mmCIF file of the N, C-alpha and C atoms, coordinates in Angstrom:
data_MODEL
# 
_entry.id   MODEL 
# 
loop_
_atom_site.group_PDB 
_atom_site.id 
_atom_site.type_symbol 
_atom_site.label_atom_id 
_atom_site.label_alt_id 
_atom_site.label_comp_id 
_atom_site.label_asym_id 
_atom_site.label_entity_id 
_atom_site.label_seq_id 
_atom_site.pdbx_PDB_ins_code 
_atom_site.Cartn_x 
_atom_site.Cartn_y 
_atom_site.Cartn_z 
_atom_site.occupancy 
_atom_site.B_iso_or_equiv 
_atom_site.pdbx_formal_charge 
_atom_site.auth_seq_id 
_atom_site.auth_comp_id 
_atom_site.auth_asym_id 
_atom_site.auth_atom_id 
_atom_site.pdbx_PDB_model_num 
ATOM 1   N N  . MET A 1 1  ? 136.734 105.693 93.211 1.00 0.00 ? 1  MET A N  1 
ATOM 2   C CA . MET A 1 1  ? 137.542 106.781 92.679 1.00 0.00 ? 1  MET A CA 1 
ATOM 3   C C  . MET A 1 1  ? 139.031 106.520 92.904 1.00 0.00 ? 1  MET A C  1 
ATOM 4   N N  . PHE A 1 2  ? 139.392 106.089 94.115 1.00 0.00 ? 2  PHE A N  1 
ATOM 5   C CA . PHE A 1 2  ? 140.811 105.841 94.377 1.00 0.00 ? 2  PHE A CA 1 
ATOM 6   C C  . PHE A 1 2  ? 141.329 104.631 93.613 1.00 0.00 ? 2  PHE A C  1 
ATOM 7   N N  . ASP A 1 3  ? 140.445 103.687 93.281 1.00 0.00 ? 3  ASP A N  1 
ATOM 8   C CA . ASP A 1 3  ? 140.856 102.533 92.490 1.00 0.00 ? 3  ASP A CA 1 
ATOM 9   C C  . ASP A 1 3  ? 141.381 102.963 91.132 1.00 0.00 ? 3  ASP A C  1 
ATOM 10  N N  . ARG A 1 4  ? 140.776 103.965 90.549 1.00 0.00 ? 4  ARG A N  1 
ATOM 11  C CA . ARG A 1 4  ? 141.226 104.438 89.240 1.00 0.00 ? 4  ARG A CA 1 
ATOM 12  C C  . ARG A 1 4  ? 142.604 105.080 89.321 1.00 0.00 ? 4  ARG A C  1 
ATOM 13  N N  . ILE A 1 5  ? 142.870 105.763 90.392 1.00 0.00 ? 5  ILE A N  1 
ATOM 14  C CA . ILE A 1 5  ? 144.162 106.440 90.526 1.00 0.00 ? 5  ILE A CA 1 
ATOM 15  C C  . ILE A 1 5  ? 145.274 105.429 90.764 1.00 0.00 ? 5  ILE A C  1 
ATOM 16  N N  . PHE A 1 6  ? 145.066 104.510 91.681 1.00 0.00 ? 6  PHE A N  1 
ATOM 17  C CA . PHE A 1 6  ? 146.140 103.629 92.093 1.00 0.00 ? 6  PHE A CA 1 
ATOM 18  C C  . PHE A 1 6  ? 146.270 102.356 91.272 1.00 0.00 ? 6  PHE A C  1 
ATOM 19  N N  . ARG A 1 7  ? 145.240 101.944 90.585 1.00 0.00 ? 7  ARG A N  1 
ATOM 20  C CA . ARG A 1 7  ? 145.305 100.712 89.810 1.00 0.00 ? 7  ARG A CA 1 
ATOM 21  C C  . ARG A 1 7  ? 145.470 100.969 88.316 1.00 0.00 ? 7  ARG A C  1 
ATOM 22  N N  . GLY A 1 8  ? 145.572 102.180 87.888 1.00 0.00 ? 8  GLY A N  1 
ATOM 23  C CA . GLY A 1 8  ? 145.817 102.484 86.483 1.00 0.00 ? 8  GLY A CA 1 
ATOM 24  C C  . GLY A 1 8  ? 144.605 102.317 85.596 1.00 0.00 ? 8  GLY A C  1 
ATOM 25  N N  . LYS A 1 9  ? 143.402 102.280 86.159 1.00 0.00 ? 9  LYS A N  1 
ATOM 26  C CA . LYS A 1 9  ? 142.210 102.163 85.320 1.00 0.00 ? 9  LYS A CA 1 
ATOM 27  C C  . LYS A 1 9  ? 141.864 103.518 84.740 1.00 0.00 ? 9  LYS A C  1 
ATOM 28  N N  . GLY A 1 10 ? 141.090 103.508 83.712 1.00 0.00 ? 10 GLY A N  1 
ATOM 29  C CA . GLY A 1 10 ? 140.698 104.762 83.089 1.00 0.00 ? 10 GLY A CA 1 
ATOM 30  C C  . GLY A 1 10 ? 141.532 105.012 81.851 1.00 0.00 ? 10 GLY A C  1 
ATOM 31  N N  . GLY A 1 11 ? 141.984 106.230 81.664 1.00 0.00 ? 11 GLY A N  1 
ATOM 32  C CA . GLY A 1 11 ? 142.690 106.612 80.444 1.00 0.00 ? 11 GLY A CA 1 
ATOM 33  C C  . GLY A 1 11 ? 144.112 106.108 80.343 1.00 0.00 ? 11 GLY A C  1 
ATOM 34  N N  . GLN A 1 12 ? 144.683 105.601 81.435 1.00 0.00 ? 12 GLN A N  1 
ATOM 35  C CA . GLN A 1 12 ? 146.081 105.195 81.378 1.00 0.00 ? 12 GLN A CA 1 
ATOM 36  C C  . GLN A 1 12 ? 146.269 103.776 80.887 1.00 0.00 ? 12 GLN A C  1 
ATOM 37  N N  . GLY A 1 13 ? 145.312 102.917 81.074 1.00 0.00 ? 13 GLY A N  1 
ATOM 38  C CA . GLY A 1 13 ? 145.401 101.562 80.551 1.00 0.00 ? 13 GLY A CA 1 
ATOM 39  C C  . GLY A 1 13 ? 146.424 100.682 81.236 1.00 0.00 ? 13 GLY A C  1 
ATOM 40  N N  . GLY A 1 14 ? 146.979 101.114 82.358 1.00 0.00 ? 14 GLY A N  1 
ATOM 41  C CA . GLY A 1 14 ? 147.913 100.287 83.096 1.00 0.00 ? 14 GLY A CA 1 
ATOM 42  C C  . GLY A 1 14 ? 149.323 100.263 82.537 1.00 0.00 ? 14 GLY A C  1 
ATOM 43  N N  . GLN A 1 15 ? 149.589 100.958 81.479 1.00 0.00 ? 15 GLN A N  1 
ATOM 44  C CA . GLN A 1 15 ? 150.928 100.995 80.900 1.00 0.00 ? 15 GLN A CA 1 
ATOM 45  C C  . GLN A 1 15 ? 151.688 102.191 81.449 1.00 0.00 ? 15 GLN A C  1 
ATOM 46  N N  . GLY A 1 16 ? 153.011 102.064 81.558 1.00 0.00 ? 16 GLY A N  1 
ATOM 47  C CA . GLY A 1 16 ? 153.839 103.158 82.056 1.00 0.00 ? 16 GLY A CA 1 
ATOM 48  C C  . GLY A 1 16 ? 153.764 104.365 81.149 1.00 0.00 ? 16 GLY A C  1 
ATOM 49  N N  . GLN A 1 17 ? 153.828 105.529 81.739 1.00 0.00 ? 17 GLN A N  1 
ATOM 50  C CA . GLN A 1 17 ? 153.725 106.759 80.972 1.00 0.00 ? 17 GLN A CA 1 
ATOM 51  C C  . GLN A 1 17 ? 155.048 107.524 80.919 1.00 0.00 ? 17 GLN A C  1 
ATOM 52  N N  . GLY A 1 18 ? 156.146 106.909 81.365 1.00 0.00 ? 18 GLY A N  1 
ATOM 53  C CA . GLY A 1 18 ? 157.420 107.612 81.426 1.00 0.00 ? 18 GLY A CA 1 
ATOM 54  C C  . GLY A 1 18 ? 158.124 107.694 80.090 1.00 0.00 ? 18 GLY A C  1 
ATOM 55  N N  . LYS A 1 19 ? 159.303 108.308 80.109 1.00 0.00 ? 19 LYS A N  1 
ATOM 56  C CA . LYS A 1 19 ? 160.120 108.432 78.908 1.00 0.00 ? 19 LYS A CA 1 
ATOM 57  C C  . LYS A 1 19 ? 160.657 107.066 78.501 1.00 0.00 ? 19 LYS A C  1 
ATOM 58  N N  . GLY A 1 20 ? 161.073 106.915 77.295 1.00 0.00 ? 20 GLY A N  1 
ATOM 59  C CA . GLY A 1 20 ? 161.730 105.714 76.830 1.00 0.00 ? 20 GLY A CA 1 
ATOM 60  C C  . GLY A 1 20 ? 160.838 104.756 76.090 1.00 0.00 ? 20 GLY A C  1 
ATOM 61  N N  . GLY A 1 21 ? 159.557 104.795 76.298 1.00 0.00 ? 21 GLY A N  1 
ATOM 62  C CA . GLY A 1 21 ? 158.655 103.925 75.560 1.00 0.00 ? 21 GLY A CA 1 
ATOM 63  C C  . GLY A 1 21 ? 158.849 102.444 75.822 1.00 0.00 ? 21 GLY A C  1 
ATOM 64  N N  . GLY A 1 22 ? 159.431 102.081 76.969 1.00 0.00 ? 22 GLY A N  1 
ATOM 65  C CA . GLY A 1 22 ? 159.581 100.677 77.317 1.00 0.00 ? 22 GLY A CA 1 
ATOM 66  C C  . GLY A 1 22 ? 160.708 99.964  76.604 1.00 0.00 ? 22 GLY A C  1 
ATOM 67  N N  . ARG A 1 23 ? 161.672 100.687 76.071 1.00 0.00 ? 23 ARG A N  1 
ATOM 68  C CA . ARG A 1 23 ? 162.767 100.051 75.334 1.00 0.00 ? 23 ARG A CA 1 
ATOM 69  C C  . ARG A 1 23 ? 163.874 99.543  76.249 1.00 0.00 ? 23 ARG A C  1 
ATOM 70  N N  . GLY A 1 24 ? 163.913 99.955  77.501 1.00 0.00 ? 24 GLY A N  1 
ATOM 71  C CA . GLY A 1 24 ? 164.935 99.485  78.429 1.00 0.00 ? 24 GLY A CA 1 
ATOM 72  C C  . GLY A 1 24 ? 166.228 100.267 78.312 1.00 0.00 ? 24 GLY A C  1 
ATOM 73  N N  . ARG A 1 25 ? 167.196 99.864  79.118 1.00 0.00 ? 25 ARG A N  1 
ATOM 74  C CA . ARG A 1 25 ? 168.484 100.554 79.116 1.00 0.00 ? 25 ARG A CA 1 
ATOM 75  C C  . ARG A 1 25 ? 169.366 100.096 77.980 1.00 0.00 ? 25 ARG A C  1 
ATOM 76  N N  . GLY A 1 26 ? 170.139 101.023 77.439 1.00 0.00 ? 26 GLY A N  1 
ATOM 77  C CA . GLY A 1 26 ? 171.180 100.678 76.482 1.00 0.00 ? 26 GLY A CA 1 
ATOM 78  C C  . GLY A 1 26 ? 170.707 100.261 75.113 1.00 0.00 ? 26 GLY A C  1 
ATOM 79  N N  . GLY A 1 27 ? 169.457 100.454 74.780 1.00 0.00 ? 27 GLY A N  1 
ATOM 80  C CA . GLY A 1 27 ? 168.982 100.055 73.465 1.00 0.00 ? 27 GLY A CA 1 
ATOM 81  C C  . GLY A 1 27 ? 169.307 101.088 72.408 1.00 0.00 ? 27 GLY A C  1 
ATOM 82  N N  . GLY A 1 28 ? 169.282 100.686 71.187 1.00 0.00 ? 28 GLY A N  1 
ATOM 83  C CA . GLY A 1 28 ? 169.506 101.619 70.085 1.00 0.00 ? 28 GLY A CA 1 
ATOM 84  C C  . GLY A 1 28 ? 170.973 101.809 69.774 1.00 0.00 ? 28 GLY A C  1 
ATOM 85  N N  . ASN A 1 29 ? 171.309 102.959 69.226 1.00 0.00 ? 29 ASN A N  1 
ATOM 86  C CA . ASN A 1 29 ? 172.693 103.223 68.829 1.00 0.00 ? 29 ASN A CA 1 
ATOM 87  C C  . ASN A 1 29 ? 173.350 104.263 69.722 1.00 0.00 ? 29 ASN A C  1 
ATOM 88  N N  . LYS A 1 30 ? 172.861 104.402 70.931 1.00 0.00 ? 30 LYS A N  1 
ATOM 89  C CA . LYS A 1 30 ? 173.428 105.360 71.874 1.00 0.00 ? 30 LYS A CA 1 
ATOM 90  C C  . LYS A 1 30 ? 174.747 104.834 72.427 1.00 0.00 ? 30 LYS A C  1 
ATOM 91  N N  . PRO A 1 31 ? 175.580 105.743 72.978 1.00 0.00 ? 31 PRO A N  1 
ATOM 92  C CA . PRO A 1 31 ? 176.802 105.273 73.619 1.00 0.00 ? 31 PRO A CA 1 
ATOM 93  C C  . PRO A 1 31 ? 176.485 104.276 74.721 1.00 0.00 ? 31 PRO A C  1 
ATOM 94  N N  . GLY A 1 32 ? 177.279 103.223 74.817 1.00 0.00 ? 32 GLY A N  1 
ATOM 95  C CA . GLY A 1 32 ? 177.064 102.218 75.835 1.00 0.00 ? 32 GLY A CA 1 
ATOM 96  C C  . GLY A 1 32 ? 176.120 101.117 75.414 1.00 0.00 ? 32 GLY A C  1 
ATOM 97  N N  . SER A 1 33 ? 175.754 101.063 74.160 1.00 0.00 ? 33 SER A N  1 
ATOM 98  C CA . SER A 1 33 ? 174.823 100.036 73.720 1.00 0.00 ? 33 SER A CA 1 
ATOM 99  C C  . SER A 1 33 ? 175.554 98.984  72.900 1.00 0.00 ? 33 SER A C  1 
ATOM 100 N N  . GLY A 1 34 ? 175.707 97.818  73.464 1.00 0.00 ? 34 GLY A N  1 
ATOM 101 C CA . GLY A 1 34 ? 176.280 96.709  72.732 1.00 0.00 ? 34 GLY A CA 1 
ATOM 102 C C  . GLY A 1 34 ? 177.789 96.622  72.835 1.00 0.00 ? 34 GLY A C  1 
ATOM 103 N N  . PRO A 1 35 ? 178.345 95.526  72.341 1.00 0.00 ? 35 PRO A N  1 
ATOM 104 C CA . PRO A 1 35 ? 179.772 95.275  72.490 1.00 0.00 ? 35 PRO A CA 1 
ATOM 105 C C  . PRO A 1 35 ? 180.649 95.964  71.458 1.00 0.00 ? 35 PRO A C  1 
ATOM 106 N N  . ALA A 1 36 ? 180.086 96.384  70.336 1.00 0.00 ? 36 ALA A N  1 
ATOM 107 C CA . ALA A 1 36 ? 180.895 96.966  69.269 1.00 0.00 ? 36 ALA A CA 1 
ATOM 108 C C  . ALA A 1 36 ? 181.269 98.414  69.595 1.00 0.00 ? 36 ALA A C  1 
ATOM 109 N N  . GLY A 1 37 ? 182.221 98.937  68.871 1.00 0.00 ? 37 GLY A N  1 
ATOM 110 C CA . GLY A 1 37 ? 182.598 100.334 69.019 1.00 0.00 ? 37 GLY A CA 1 
ATOM 111 C C  . GLY A 1 37 ? 184.025 100.494 69.512 1.00 0.00 ? 37 GLY A C  1 
ATOM 112 N N  . ASN A 1 38 ? 184.396 101.736 69.709 1.00 0.00 ? 38 ASN A N  1 
ATOM 113 C CA . ASN A 1 38 ? 185.750 102.061 70.139 1.00 0.00 ? 38 ASN A CA 1 
ATOM 114 C C  . ASN A 1 38 ? 185.725 103.003 71.326 1.00 0.00 ? 38 ASN A C  1 
ATOM 115 N N  . CYS A 1 39 ? 186.792 102.980 72.089 1.00 0.00 ? 39 CYS A N  1 
ATOM 116 C CA . CYS A 1 39 ? 187.039 103.990 73.106 1.00 0.00 ? 39 CYS A CA 1 
ATOM 117 C C  . CYS A 1 39 ? 187.990 104.995 72.462 1.00 0.00 ? 39 CYS A C  1 
ATOM 118 N N  . VAL A 1 40 ? 187.657 106.273 72.582 1.00 0.00 ? 40 VAL A N  1 
ATOM 119 C CA . VAL A 1 40 ? 188.409 107.316 71.894 1.00 0.00 ? 40 VAL A CA 1 
ATOM 120 C C  . VAL A 1 40 ? 188.890 108.347 72.905 1.00 0.00 ? 40 VAL A C  1 
ATOM 121 N N  . CYS A 1 41 ? 190.089 108.844 72.706 1.00 0.00 ? 41 CYS A N  1 
ATOM 122 C CA . CYS A 1 41 ? 190.612 109.928 73.535 1.00 0.00 ? 41 CYS A CA 1 
ATOM 123 C C  . CYS A 1 41 ? 189.979 111.238 73.061 1.00 0.00 ? 41 CYS A C  1 
ATOM 124 N N  . PRO A 1 42 ? 189.329 111.996 73.961 1.00 0.00 ? 42 PRO A N  1 
ATOM 125 C CA . PRO A 1 42 ? 188.678 113.237 73.547 1.00 0.00 ? 42 PRO A CA 1 
ATOM 126 C C  . PRO A 1 42 ? 189.641 114.401 73.326 1.00 0.00 ? 42 PRO A C  1 
ATOM 127 N N  . ASN A 1 43 ? 190.898 114.214 73.663 1.00 0.00 ? 43 ASN A N  1 
ATOM 128 C CA . ASN A 1 43 ? 191.895 115.259 73.472 1.00 0.00 ? 43 ASN A CA 1 
ATOM 129 C C  . ASN A 1 43 ? 192.113 115.468 71.976 1.00 0.00 ? 43 ASN A C  1 
ATOM 130 N N  . PRO A 1 44 ? 191.822 116.677 71.442 1.00 0.00 ? 44 PRO A N  1 
ATOM 131 C CA . PRO A 1 44 ? 191.950 116.894 69.998 1.00 0.00 ? 44 PRO A CA 1 
ATOM 132 C C  . PRO A 1 44 ? 193.372 116.734 69.465 1.00 0.00 ? 44 PRO A C  1 
ATOM 133 N N  . LYS A 1 45 ? 194.370 116.898 70.307 1.00 0.00 ? 45 LYS A N  1 
ATOM 134 C CA . LYS A 1 45 ? 195.752 116.740 69.868 1.00 0.00 ? 45 LYS A CA 1 
ATOM 135 C C  . LYS A 1 45 ? 196.166 115.272 69.804 1.00 0.00 ? 45 LYS A C  1 
ATOM 136 N N  . CYS A 1 46 ? 195.415 114.405 70.499 1.00 0.00 ? 46 CYS A N  1 
ATOM 137 C CA . CYS A 1 46 ? 195.778 112.984 70.569 1.00 0.00 ? 46 CYS A CA 1 
ATOM 138 C C  . CYS A 1 46 ? 194.883 112.146 69.654 1.00 0.00 ? 46 CYS A C  1 
ATOM 139 N N  . GLY A 1 47 ? 193.619 111.954 70.031 1.00 0.00 ? 47 GLY A N  1 
ATOM 140 C CA . GLY A 1 47 ? 192.676 111.200 69.217 1.00 0.00 ? 47 GLY A CA 1 
ATOM 141 C C  . GLY A 1 47 ? 192.920 109.700 69.171 1.00 0.00 ? 47 GLY A C  1 
ATOM 142 N N  . HIS A 1 48 ? 193.651 109.153 70.138 1.00 0.00 ? 48 HIS A N  1 
ATOM 143 C CA . HIS A 1 48 ? 193.951 107.719 70.172 1.00 0.00 ? 48 HIS A CA 1 
ATOM 144 C C  . HIS A 1 48 ? 192.664 106.903 70.274 1.00 0.00 ? 48 HIS A C  1 
ATOM 145 N N  . ARG A 1 49 ? 192.616 105.750 69.563 1.00 0.00 ? 49 ARG A N  1 
ATOM 146 C CA . ARG A 1 49 ? 191.445 104.868 69.572 1.00 0.00 ? 49 ARG A CA 1 
ATOM 147 C C  . ARG A 1 49 ? 191.871 103.469 69.987 1.00 0.00 ? 49 ARG A C  1 
ATOM 148 N N  . GLU A 1 50 ? 190.990 102.832 70.750 1.00 0.00 ? 50 GLU A N  1 
ATOM 149 C CA . GLU A 1 50 ? 191.171 101.438 71.129 1.00 0.00 ? 50 GLU A CA 1 
ATOM 150 C C  . GLU A 1 50 ? 189.831 100.740 71.024 1.00 0.00 ? 50 GLU A C  1 
ATOM 151 N N  . PRO A 1 51 ? 189.814 99.442  70.724 1.00 0.00 ? 51 PRO A N  1 
ATOM 152 C CA . PRO A 1 51 ? 188.545 98.719  70.678 1.00 0.00 ? 51 PRO A CA 1 
ATOM 153 C C  . PRO A 1 51 ? 187.911 98.670  72.066 1.00 0.00 ? 51 PRO A C  1 
ATOM 154 N N  . HIS A 1 52 ? 186.589 98.773  72.098 1.00 0.00 ? 52 HIS A N  1 
ATOM 155 C CA . HIS A 1 52 ? 185.865 98.700  73.364 1.00 0.00 ? 52 HIS A CA 1 
ATOM 156 C C  . HIS A 1 52 ? 185.922 97.277  73.908 1.00 0.00 ? 52 HIS A C  1 
ATOM 157 N N  . VAL A 1 53 ? 186.129 97.152  75.212 1.00 0.00 ? 53 VAL A N  1 
ATOM 158 C CA . VAL A 1 53 ? 186.161 95.859  75.879 1.00 0.00 ? 53 VAL A CA 1 
ATOM 159 C C  . VAL A 1 53 ? 184.829 95.667  76.587 1.00 0.00 ? 53 VAL A C  1 
ATOM 160 N N  . VAL A 1 54 ? 184.147 94.540  76.318 1.00 0.00 ? 54 VAL A N  1 
ATOM 161 C CA . VAL A 1 54 ? 182.857 94.260  76.932 1.00 0.00 ? 54 VAL A CA 1 
ATOM 162 C C  . VAL A 1 54 ? 183.027 94.183  78.447 1.00 0.00 ? 54 VAL A C  1 
ATOM 163 N N  . GLY A 1 55 ? 182.150 94.872  79.163 1.00 0.00 ? 55 GLY A N  1 
ATOM 164 C CA . GLY A 1 55 ? 182.178 94.866  80.620 1.00 0.00 ? 55 GLY A CA 1 
ATOM 165 C C  . GLY A 1 55 ? 183.077 95.928  81.215 1.00 0.00 ? 55 GLY A C  1 
ATOM 166 N N  . GLN A 1 56 ? 183.753 96.711  80.404 1.00 0.00 ? 56 GLN A N  1 
ATOM 167 C CA . GLN A 1 56 ? 184.631 97.763  80.902 1.00 0.00 ? 56 GLN A CA 1 
ATOM 168 C C  . GLN A 1 56 ? 184.218 99.087  80.267 1.00 0.00 ? 56 GLN A C  1 
ATOM 169 N N  . ARG A 1 57 ? 183.872 100.057 81.114 1.00 0.00 ? 57 ARG A N  1 
ATOM 170 C CA . ARG A 1 57 ? 183.459 101.355 80.599 1.00 0.00 ? 57 ARG A CA 1 
ATOM 171 C C  . ARG A 1 57 ? 184.661 102.116 80.045 1.00 0.00 ? 57 ARG A C  1 
ATOM 172 N N  . CYS A 1 58 ? 184.452 102.807 78.940 1.00 0.00 ? 58 CYS A N  1 
ATOM 173 C CA . CYS A 1 58 ? 185.530 103.593 78.338 1.00 0.00 ? 58 CYS A CA 1 
ATOM 174 C C  . CYS A 1 58 ? 185.988 104.701 79.272 1.00 0.00 ? 58 CYS A C  1 
ATOM 175 N N  . ILE A 1 59 ? 185.057 105.287 80.017 1.00 0.00 ? 59 ILE A N  1 
ATOM 176 C CA . ILE A 1 59 ? 185.401 106.395 80.907 1.00 0.00 ? 59 ILE A CA 1 
ATOM 177 C C  . ILE A 1 59 ? 186.357 105.954 82.015 1.00 0.00 ? 59 ILE A C  1 
ATOM 178 N N  . ASP A 1 60 ? 186.399 104.644 82.289 1.00 0.00 ? 60 ASP A N  1 
ATOM 179 C CA . ASP A 1 60 ? 187.311 104.115 83.309 1.00 0.00 ? 60 ASP A CA 1 
ATOM 180 C C  . ASP A 1 60 ? 188.698 103.819 82.747 1.00 0.00 ? 60 ASP A C  1 
ATOM 181 N N  . ARG A 1 61 ? 188.863 103.970 81.453 1.00 0.00 ? 61 ARG A N  1 
ATOM 182 C CA . ARG A 1 61 ? 190.154 103.718 80.822 1.00 0.00 ? 61 ARG A CA 1 
ATOM 183 C C  . ARG A 1 61 ? 190.908 105.029 80.645 1.00 0.00 ? 61 ARG A C  1 
ATOM 184 N N  . ILE A 1 62 ? 192.207 104.957 80.724 1.00 0.00 ? 62 ILE A N  1 
ATOM 185 C CA . ILE A 1 62 ? 193.082 106.119 80.562 1.00 0.00 ? 62 ILE A CA 1 
ATOM 186 C C  . ILE A 1 62 ? 193.839 105.976 79.241 1.00 0.00 ? 62 ILE A C  1 
ATOM 187 N N  . CYS A 1 63 ? 193.916 107.065 78.478 1.00 0.00 ? 63 CYS A N  1 
ATOM 188 C CA . CYS A 1 63 ? 194.633 107.050 77.212 1.00 0.00 ? 63 CYS A CA 1 
ATOM 189 C C  . CYS A 1 63 ? 196.117 106.770 77.476 1.00 0.00 ? 63 CYS A C  1 
ATOM 190 N N  . PRO A 1 64 ? 196.679 105.751 76.802 1.00 0.00 ? 64 PRO A N  1 
ATOM 191 C CA . PRO A 1 64 ? 198.089 105.428 77.027 1.00 0.00 ? 64 PRO A CA 1 
ATOM 192 C C  . PRO A 1 64 ? 199.053 106.471 76.472 1.00 0.00 ? 64 PRO A C  1 
ATOM 193 N N  . LYS A 1 65 ? 198.574 107.334 75.574 1.00 0.00 ? 65 LYS A N  1 
ATOM 194 C CA . LYS A 1 65 ? 199.446 108.345 74.968 1.00 0.00 ? 65 LYS A CA 1 
ATOM 195 C C  . LYS A 1 65 ? 199.516 109.644 75.776 1.00 0.00 ? 65 LYS A C  1 
ATOM 196 N N  . CYS A 1 66 ? 198.336 110.104 76.252 1.00 0.00 ? 66 CYS A N  1 
ATOM 197 C CA . CYS A 1 66 ? 198.339 111.427 76.901 1.00 0.00 ? 66 CYS A CA 1 
ATOM 198 C C  . CYS A 1 66 ? 197.763 111.430 78.325 1.00 0.00 ? 66 CYS A C  1 
ATOM 199 N N  . GLY A 1 67 ? 197.175 110.322 78.786 1.00 0.00 ? 67 GLY A N  1 
ATOM 200 C CA . GLY A 1 67 ? 196.684 110.232 80.158 1.00 0.00 ? 67 GLY A CA 1 
ATOM 201 C C  . GLY A 1 67 ? 195.275 110.770 80.384 1.00 0.00 ? 67 GLY A C  1 
ATOM 202 N N  . THR A 1 68 ? 194.549 111.139 79.327 1.00 0.00 ? 68 THR A N  1 
ATOM 203 C CA . THR A 1 68 ? 193.182 111.638 79.435 1.00 0.00 ? 68 THR A CA 1 
ATOM 204 C C  . THR A 1 68 ? 192.222 110.469 79.535 1.00 0.00 ? 68 THR A C  1 
ATOM 205 N N  . LYS A 1 69 ? 191.098 110.651 80.255 1.00 0.00 ? 69 LYS A N  1 
ATOM 206 C CA . LYS A 1 69 ? 190.072 109.605 80.320 1.00 0.00 ? 69 LYS A CA 1 
ATOM 207 C C  . LYS A 1 69 ? 189.449 109.421 78.942 1.00 0.00 ? 69 LYS A C  1 
ATOM 208 N N  . MET A 1 70 ? 189.255 108.176 78.551 1.00 0.00 ? 70 MET A N  1 
ATOM 209 C CA . MET A 1 70 ? 188.695 107.849 77.239 1.00 0.00 ? 70 MET A CA 1 
ATOM 210 C C  . MET A 1 70 ? 187.167 107.980 77.282 1.00 0.00 ? 70 MET A C  1 
ATOM 211 N N  . VAL A 1 71 ? 186.546 108.123 76.119 1.00 0.00 ? 71 VAL A N  1 
ATOM 212 C CA . VAL A 1 71 ? 185.087 108.181 75.984 1.00 0.00 ? 71 VAL A CA 1 
ATOM 213 C C  . VAL A 1 71 ? 184.663 107.195 74.909 1.00 0.00 ? 71 VAL A C  1 
ATOM 214 N N  . ARG A 1 72 ? 183.381 106.828 74.950 1.00 0.00 ? 72 ARG A N  1 
ATOM 215 C CA . ARG A 1 72 ? 182.852 105.873 73.950 1.00 0.00 ? 72 ARG A CA 1 
ATOM 216 C C  . ARG A 1 72 ? 182.549 106.600 72.660 1.00 0.00 ? 72 ARG A C  1 
ATOM 217 N N  . GLU A 1 73 ? 182.901 106.001 71.554 1.00 0.00 ? 73 GLU A N  1 
ATOM 218 C CA . GLU A 1 73 ? 182.652 106.583 70.237 1.00 0.00 ? 73 GLU A CA 1 
ATOM 219 C C  . GLU A 1 73 ? 181.227 106.339 69.832 1.00 0.00 ? 73 GLU A C  1 
# 
């Protein structure tokens, strides 16, 4: 009985049952996926855009025009 619980036998088939379906981190067209895109200032009065730099999070960048933290487009 305990073998079924701990070894994944029975109805689970040994595959993970969590969210995501096994696609991994950063897949698809979500923010933070891939090198393309822009960093955008969320301030509606500013709206400054810069190309995203691979390896650097947009949230760590500061808008050069108004000083607000940038976000990924």
